[in-house]
N, C-alpha and C positions, 0 to 999 in steps of 0.2 A: 483168612484173610480181612478183615475187621479190627481182627489186634494188633494185625503189624500198621495197617490204616492208625488206629489209636496211638501207636508206639510213633509212629510220623510226627503225629502229629504232635504228642505229648514235648516230644525230644526236638523241637523248634518254633523258633519264632514268629508271630506273624504276617513278617513280610519275606520269610524263606519259604512258605508252603508253596507257593508255583515251581520253585527249585526243587524240592524235593520229594512234589509229583512226578518231576519230570524227571529224577533219580530212577523213583521205584521202579515209572513206565519202562526209561531204558533197559533198565535191570532185567525185569521180567519178557522182554523181547529178545534181547541177548540171549538170558537162560534157555528161555525156547529155540534159540535158532541153535544152540550148543548142544542141547536135548535132540534135536532133530535131527536137522543135517550133519550137523559136527559129528555125531555117531554114524550117517551111513558113512564120512569120509572116512571116518577111522576104520571103521569096517571094510573098507578097500584094502588102507595099509597094514591091517592086525588082522588075527579073525575075531569070531563075536567075542570071546570070548574073554579077550584084554580088551574089546571094547566095552565090556560090560564091568569087568572091574575097574577100566578109567572116570566111564561114568560114574559110580561106586566113590571113588577116591575123592570126585568134583562134589558129590552131594555131601562127602562127610566135612570137607572145607569149606565149604558153605556151614555146616551144621556148628561148626568149630567158629566161623564166623559170629554168628548168633551170641554164641555160648559166651562170648569176651564180651559183647557189644553191653556198652555203660545202662542199664534204666535210668530212665527217663525224672528228672530230680522237677 
């Protein structure tokens, strides 16, 4: 987590720290909701194999965003 925090601080101006921190915390909490409650809701509509597949695809999508994010200058 610390390397992510360092990247966040290096890529923002000083006056943008609070907004950046709010975005990181909101994204973390939304991710927890999707991974927890979202998986349980999906498992009622589909079987667990499809639910795990969809959750894995969401992790892969998030990883793609990390790989295409620009390095802080």
